[in-house]
VEXKE-316300 format. One record per residue: residue in one letter; x, y negated, z negated of N, C-alpha, C in turn. Coordinates in steps of 0.001 Angstrom, whole numbers, padded with zeros to 6 digits, always signed. Each point is the difference from the previous one (the first is absolute). Layout:
% VEXKE-316300
aXYZXYZXYZ ...
END
This chain:
% VEXKE-316300
m+000825+001205+000000-000825-001205+000000+000861-001258+000000 i+001085+000020-000781+000832-001187-000102+000646-000318+001343 d+000567+001003+000682+000663-000258+001266-000969-000559+001031 s-001247+000438-000040-000980-000467+000977-000342-001470-000192 r+000328-000572-001142-000263-001417-000222+000960-000886+000796 i+001188+000491+000241+001060-000816+000576-000148-000058+001519 i+000024-001211+000534-000059-000196+001443+001405-000393+000451 p+000705+000900+000688+001393-000279+000377+000094-001022+001121 l+000592-001130-000293+000228-001060+000970+001492-000306+000040 s+000502-000422+001127+001441-000212+000127+000448-001340-000554 g-000869-001012+000051+000421-001332-000410-000776-000605-001149 v-000934+000750-000572-000780-000463-001148+000163+001014-001112 h+000503-000441-001132+000295+000917-001093-001205+000192-000924 n-000058+001204-000592-000930+000268-001105-001463-000141+000424 f-000316+000402+001229-001368-000118+000522-000748+001270-000370 r-001110-000148-000737-000730+001184-000419-001438-000316-000377 d-000789+001056-000041-001406-000047-000383-000071+000188-001513 y-000641-000933-000702-000108+000161-001450-001401+000433-000437 g-000771+000530+000936-001267+000632-000343+000201+001484-000271 g-001122+000714-000140+000059+001443-000175+000041+000493-001431 y+000136-000893-000975+000080+000427-001402-001391+000183-000605 a-000093+000920-000937-001264+000236-000698-000383-001225-000820 s-001308-000233-000097-000527-001104-000793-000681+000547-001247 s-000033-000792-001045-000576+000449-001267-001498+000249+000090 d-000656-000511+001039-001440+000229+000137-000324+001299+000727 g+001023+000781+000279-000202+001280+000665+000192-000043+001498 g+000185-001187+000558+000239-000141+001427+001482-000041+000298 r+000316-000531+001171+001388-000103+000437+000157-001266+000825 v+001125-000683-000193+000276-001181+000801+000170+000420+001459 k-000671-000682+000878+000045+000378+001413+001410-000149+000569 s+000356+000937+000869+001247-000118+000754-000275-000747+001303 g+001047-000566+000571-000135-000670+001282-000518-001415-000065 l-000134-000554-001214-000495-001370-000147+000962-000917-000741 l+000840+000559-000843+000854-000791-000874+001466+000321+000292 f+000730-000991+000471+001397+000202+000357+000874-001038-000691 r+001275+000343-000162+000972-000886-000621+001341+000162+000709 s+000842-001041-000058+001291+000083+000688+000897-001154-000419 g+001203-000004+000572+000883-001155-000054-000279-000912+001191 q+000883-000990+000211-000204-000975+001067+000218+000637+001378 h-000462-000696+001039-000082+000590+001335+000889-000698+001035 q+000993-000741-000425+000797-000757+000961+000663+000915+001031 e+000470+001167-000433+000738+000900+000886-000894+001080+000611 a-001308-000184-000048-000904+001004+000571+000285+000190+001493 s+000089+001258+000404+000193+000310+001415-001340-000070+000731 d+000054+000046+001309-001242+000021+000777-000826+001229-000354 q+000673+001139-000203-000723+001209-000391-000602-000143-001394 d+000726-000655-000909-000553-000279-001332-001290-000807+000125 l+000028-001026+000839-001174-000861+000160-001172+000783+000569 a+000290+000919+000928-001075+000826+000559-000595+000902-001070 t+000862+000552-000864-000481+000851-001095-000855-000807-000967 i+000435-001213-000323-000755-000861-000901-001330-000407+000631 d+000006-000322+001298-001244-000370+000686-001032+001119-000090 a+000479+001251+000043-000918+001139-000042-000740+000095-001332 l+000511-000654-001032-000658+000001-001311-001197-000942-000043 e-000103-000879+000991-001110-000949+000107-000144-000841-001266 l+001098-000625-000389+000002-000826-001204-000905-001220+000166 r-000831-000237-000997-000847-001186-000013+000609-001113-000845 h+000782+000379-001003+000679-000987-000841+001445+000428-000216 v+000901-000962+000056+001382+000177-000432+000235-001000-001121 i+000244+000511-001194+000227-000862-001154+001498-000127-000192 d+000522-001189+000251+001437-000262-000063+000291-000671-001344 m+000669+000730-000886+000263-000506-001348+001178-000972-000049 r+000667-000201+001118+001173-000868+000026-000396-001480+000015 g+000983-000839-000304-000200-001432+000099+000414-000518+001364 n-000205-001296+000214+000257-000595+001310+001447+000153+000455 s+000961-000224-000907+001399+000075+000415+000381+001411+000416 e-000527+001004-000695+000282+001387+000395-000622+000315+001352 r-001197-000499+000233-000661+000269+001271+000706-000703+001165 r+000599-001152-000289+000800-000662+001040+001302+000752+000256 s+000628+000495-001058+001285+000695+000148-000159+001394+000601 y-001128+000641-000302-000243+001362+000488-001386+000060+000655 p-000163-000655+001142-001326-000002+000643-000413+001397+000437 c-001233+000363-000286-000497+001324+000362-000354+000045+001485 r+000440+001039+000653-000399+000219+001391-001448+000495+000037 r-000757-000467+000949-001361+000485+000253-000117+000300+001483 s-000746+001015+000334-000225+000291+001412-001038-000959+000567 d-000087-000058+001315-001007-000840+000652-001409+000480-000309 n-000120+001251-000445-001317+000576-000293-000438-000205-001443 f+000881-000571-000824-000329-000165-001414-001161-000971-000169 q-001024+000422-000724-001185-000826-000183-000378-000180-001469 g+000868+000426-000907-000308-000120-001421+000166-001426-000507 q-000537-000245-001174+000163-001278-000689+001157+000117-000979 v+000964-000902+000087+001131-000012-000925-000359-000880-001191 v+000034+000582-001182-000328-000690-001243+001306-000295-000725 f+000232-001269-000355+001250-000366-000656-000202-001243-000848 y+000978-000275-000853-000015-001205-000822+000832-001060+000705 d-000553-001162+000230+000693-001067+000701+000869-000761-001001 g+001160+000556-000261+000933-000523-000990+001003+001091-000306 e+000578-000036-001179+000994+000996-000390-000577+000916-001079 t-000016+001293+000252-000467+000952-001009+001119+000400-000955 a+001230-000311+000384+001160+000248-000857+001143-000847+000532 a+000835-000509-000890+001161-000767+000447+000891+000860+000873 l+000108+001269-000381+000730+001007+000771-000814+001283-000050 a+000213+000885+000968-000606+001324-000101+000418+000616-001332 p-000910+000711-000697+000322+000493-001345+001310+000770-000110 h+000301+000858+000986+001239+000771-000112+001227-000895+000153 v-000136-001103+000741+001099-000960+000120+000087-000851-001265 e-001138-000397-000527-000028-000780-001238+000644+000766-001149 a-000344+001285-000115+000528+000805-001108+001494+000264+000139 a+000545-000181+001203+001414+000291+000224+000923-001029-000638 q-000537-001192-000319+000851-001023-000602+000519+000475-001354 g+001290+000115-000116+000608+000441-001248-000110+001482-000268 a-000506+000775+000974-000133+001462-000186+001331+000659+000340 l+000904+000005-000949+001362+000463+000260+000156+001500-000075 d-001003+000692-000546+000089+001452-000089-001404+000588+000050 v-000077+001327+000032-001272+000694+000152-000937-000295-001175 a+000509+000048-001222-000850-000212-001172-000593-001410+000007 t+000815-000990+000340-000495-001374+000054-001046-000159+001088 a+000226+000643+001154-000959-000071+001101-001345+000579-000416 h+000016+001146-000672-001246+000593-000497-000723-000963-000942 a+000738-000562-000937-000611-000890-000996-000590-001240+000665 k+000689-000553+000984-000491-001192+000671-001240+000306+000828 m-000043+001166+000633-001189+000377+000754-001196+000197-000928 e+000214+000591-001164-001092+000151-000968-000533-001354-000445 r+000885-000923-000303-000438-001338-000422-000761-000691+001121 l+000472+000161+001217-000669-000621+001137-001422+000538+000145 y-000166+001309-000110-001329+000602+000130-000932-000443-001116 s+000533-000256-001170-000853-000429-001110-000571-001392+000231 r+000611-000762+000913-000490-001347+000303-000725-000076+001342 l+000210+000998+000830-000493-000050+001377-001512-000224+000100 p-000829+000667-000813-001451-000184+000169-000512-001389-000346 f+000817-000820-000646-000474-001292-000500+000474-001173+000850 r+000636+000258+001093+000444-001072+000891-001198-000514+000788 e-000287-001281-000153-001217-000570+000591-000114+000211+001506 p+001068-000190+000784-000144+000249+001440-000357+001451+000314 l+000561+000938-000753-000352+001402+000218-001437+000269-000408 i-000451-000634-001070-001397+000145-000410-000923-000461+001118 a+000355-001096+000662-000834-000523+001083-000121+001002+001143 v+001113+000593+000401-000071+000939+001123-000624+001319-000440 l+000152+000374-001259-000663+001202-000506-001519-000155+000030 r-000486-001180-000340-001447-000246+000087-000491+000202+001433 d+000752-000541+000950-000382+000151+001404+000108+001458+000453 y+000962+000698-000532+000201+001421+000304-001231+000809-000410 f-000434-000179-001231-001169+000740-000468-001256-000402+000767 a-000124-001270+000315-001169-000442+000773-000009+000640+001382 a+001161+000108+000616+000082+000635+001315-000389+001471-000080 l+000482+000689-001012-000350+001421-000161-001491+000168-000256 a-000559-000879-000816-001418+000111-000354-000915-000329+001170 s+000524-000689+001012-000832-000350+001154-000349+001211+000852 g+000780+001068-000128-000317+001232+000708+000087-000096+001510 q+000897-000817+000496+000096-000198+001443+000841+001053+000719 g+000740+000802-000765+000811+001031+000624+001345+000130-000674 a+000979+000505+000740+001317+000295-000554+000765-001283-000332 s+000874+000106-000993+000825-001136-000405+001416+000470-000264 l+000917-000949+000061+001407+000234-000332+000440-001086-000950 v+000666+000371-001096+000603-000971-000898+001508+000203+000058 h+000737-001110+000084+001456+000117+000053+000640-001244-000584 c+001281+000125-000337+000800-001145-000394+001302+000081+000782 l+001146-000231-000606+001257+000084+000729+000502+001441+000036 a+000246+000572-001173+000458+001386-000069-001157+000990-000142 g-001200-000503-000312-001158+000873-000114-000015+000843-001255 k+000591-000512-001095+000102+000838-001186-000381-000690-001306 d+000250-001292-000131-000219-000676-001277-001341-000740-000024 r-000118-001094+000735-001292-000675+000088-001052+000945+000579 t+000380+000718+001042-000926+000976+000588-000315+001114-000980 g+001008+000502-000691-000219+001081-000963-000942-000405-001108 m+000162-001225-000512-000901-000500-001038-001416-000122+000546 a-000141-000561+001211-001326-000189+000590-000709+001336+000197 v+000705+000974+000530-000593+001314+000235-000391+000661-001319 a+000831-000145-001023-000326+000582-001304-001291-000597-000555 l-000215-001291+000214-001239-000630-000465-001208+000518+000771 v+000153+000212+001306-001096+000579+000779-000284+001418-000473 h+001038+000787-000192-000201+001362-000494-000735-000003-001331 h+000399-000889-000893-000676-000068-001299-001480-000323+000183 t-000282-000965+000850-001385-000414+000224-000844+001131+000572 l+000614+000836+000838-000719+001097+000639-000036+001268-000854 g+000533-000071-001209-000069+001147-000900+001033+001070+000262 v+001098-000366+000671+001089+000953+000202+000716+000202-001326 h+000294+001251-000332+000678+000293-001265+001358-000710-000032 p+000393-000541-001157+001298-000690-000083+001179+000838+000474 d-000048+001309-000226+001096+000855+000465+000052+000057+001521 d-001172+000037+000641-000029+000002+001464+000447-001354+000545 a-000414-001077-000658+000439-001329+000420+001516-000126-000132 m+000548+000569-001058+001458-000023-000176+000681+000833+001081 e-000593+001123+000349+000552+000828+001078+000110-000797+001291 d-001058-000754+000304+000032-000808+001215+001066-001088-000101 f+000095-000628-001141+001001-001046-000220+001403+000547+000239 l+000280+001183-000545+001335+000584+000081+000315+000585+001370 l-001004+000167+000827+000219+000538+001341+000912-000905+000825 t+000112-001258-000386+000953-000909+000649+001401+000598+000043 n+000358+000755-001034+001363+000526-000098+000282+001150+000964 t-001025+000527+000633+000211+001145+000904-000654-000185+001364 a-000729-001088+000204-000748-000181+001242+000877-000575+001105 g+000086+000712+001100+000678-000521+001182+001516+000021-000122 n+000645-000877+000751+001459-000081+000058+000505-000854-001161 i+000269+000657-001108+000371-000715-001223+001297-000781+000182 d+001001+000636+000611+001297-000659+000150-000114-001256+000849 a-000806+000057+001058-000171-001180+000860-000690-001116-000761 r-000994+000351-000827-000704-001013-000777+000929-000648-001018 i+000812+000816-000667+000927-000538-000997+001039-000892+000672 e+000495+000440+001142+000986-000804+000730-000587-001345+000419 a-001262+000009+000427-000640-001245+000414-000099-000982-001162 g-000326+000498-001191-000090-000879-001164+001348-000404-000549 a+000990+000871+000152+001324-000273-000557+000616-001253+000608 g-000219-000210+001292+000585-001161+000646-000474-001296-000617 a-001322-000113-000204-000552-001223-000582+000454-000188-001442 i+000057+001093-000750+000412-000089-001409+001444-000459-000108 r+000891+000619+000770+001424-000343-000094+000291-001376+000577 e-000757-000396+001009+000183-001348+000551-000336-001055-001043 k-000991+000294-000840-000434-000948-001012+000866+000038-001250 w+000369+001198-000457+000604+000138-001323+001393+000621+000003 g+000521+000370+001140+001348+000542+000036+000046+001513-000024 p+001189+000563-000209+000214+001450+000162-000491+000836-001182 l-001253+000420+000042-000528+000943-000986+000336+001419+000446 s+000102+000899-000958+000330+001390+000316-001139+000670+000747 d+000323+001065+000723-001015+000758+000725-001054+000560-000952 d+000424+000474-001172-000947+000563-000964-000971-001068-000513 t+000511-001204-000220-000863-001088-000459-000988-000399+001087 i+000475-000065+001227-000878-000314+001134-001107+001039+000104 r+000348+001256-000192-001005+001076+000111-001076-000165-001067 v+000370-000415-001197-000992-000257-001050-000923-001140+000414 l+000565-001068+000509-000786-001171+000373-000920+000277+001181 m+000422+000880+000906-000784+000305+001189-000941+001179-000196 g+000029+000607-001185-000914+001095-000307-001050-000431-001004 v-000746+000967-000497-000958-000254-001070+000212+001029-001104 d-000512-000302-001155+000159+000846-001171-001302-000063-000794 a-000376+001092-000621-001239+000021-000776-000029-001101-001052 r+001164-000344-000528+000069-001039-001035-000467-001357+000528 y+000160-000235+001296-000404-001289+000572-001519-000148-000050 l-000700+000987+000551-001462-000082+000011-000560+000045-001412 e+000612+000778-000876-000452+000030-001393+000162-001369-000653 a+001046-000719+000357+000194-001341-000560-001132-000925+000416 a-000433+000105+001264-001127-000824+000462-001285+000410-000696 r-000228+001291-000136-001203+000485-000677-000050-000481-001441 e+001115+000116-000706+000047-000420-001399-000203-001506-000131 a+000528-000766+000953-000162-001453-000052-001462-000396+000158 l-000736+000702+000864-001422-000291+000174-000773+000281-001286 v+000345+001078-000675-000664+000327-001268+000345-001042-001062 d+001272-000355-000072+000427-000980-001006-000673-001360+000219 e-000130-000397+001268-000505-001344+000318-001521-000062+000028 h-000644+001084+000477-001450-000058+000231-000794+001086-000730 g+000677+000913-000648-000693+001078-000701-000143+001251+000837 s-000135-000162+001306-000087+001146+000908+000150-000497+001435 a+000319+000926+000890+000061-000344+001424-001376-000384+000521 d-001044+000619-000534-001359-000309+000453-000379-001443-000298 v+000391-000496-001169-000291-001394-000343+000773-000934+000931 f+001259+000318+000264+000788-000794+000941-000660-000031+001376 l-000429+001160+000479-000634+000078+001313-001264-000855+000046 k-000785+000048-001050-001264-000752-000021+000229-001492-000216 d+000748-000352-001026+000122-001395-000385+000957-000792+000889 v+001038+000656+000524+001020-000708+000774-000198+000194+001502 l-000278+001225+000412-000112+000274+001436-001444-000010+000505 g-000964-000109-000911-001393-000066+000425-000583+001323+000441 v+000625+001098-000430-000500+001328+000367-001055+000403-001033 d-001216-000502+000202-001093+000302-000916-000713+001279+000418 e-001085+000315-000664-000690+001261+000296-000558+000021+001415 a-000457-001146+000489-000521-000045+001370+001101+000297+001006 m+001180-000561-000205+001100+000283+000915+000473+001440-000133 r+000051+000511-001223+000375+001406-000195-000961+000920+000746 a-001279-000327-000046-000986+000817+000706+000255-000031+001507 s+000341-001170+000528+000308-000108+001427+001258+000783+000355 l+000992-000083-000846+001235+000741+000243-000255+001506+000004 r-000767+000452-000972-000318+001440-000048-000817+000419+001213 l-000942-000836+000398-000850+000321+001150+000841+000195+001263 h+000946-000868+000209+000757+000016+001240+001235+000905-000041 l+000526+000275-001194+001296+000653-000077+000003+001345-000705 i-001129+000420-000567-000079+001297-000680-000946+000916+000763 e+000413+001234+000196-000858+001010+000609-000251+001112-000983 s-001147+000653+000139-000333+001063-000964+000646+001322+000415 
END
């Protein structure tokens, strides 16, 4: 089941279906509607044809304006989806680049990534695009793709919140989060991120780069714990901050859960 989630593309990293998981209401999240990935600047023509076949209605771009200018996503002439984004900066730097500052060894890199995740859900620009993300999903217009730069941190947090809303067990949501570490051409993805990290912060070790370009259960747990500490539960955060009330939850279940 896990391998079938991954869509192998030559120029887009970490592209996969995050549906298919069991829901707490006895149903299952639909496959073929919910996709996630990294940025698409290096997408090949064949990649674009594969993406077009998914018939995406929404592309939720978690990046800020400067990232989108630096890494413009390729689209085919046939692309007809709506791109949803925040018109501003969602982060001063991509999270894995931000965490690299002062990350002189593996242990420090892990600790910095955990701290970053504990703050990630509370960044106002990300909250704005998350609201639009949930609204797009609740509209039931068809397939969607959510992505950021590396497709693992902002995207990973966003997908975890959708999984929670749809009643996916936390262990299954964690499984999907950790799939970043094995999905697709890992070495190519790490190499792509290493250049930006070292250009910004200097010569970090290969092991440290691998930590920054991967994910760890401790990262997502840090975000989960922060939501509980700040709001009492993820459900309260979803309702009070993102506007995911019972009416929206019902729409999400209607469009994204099958019996």
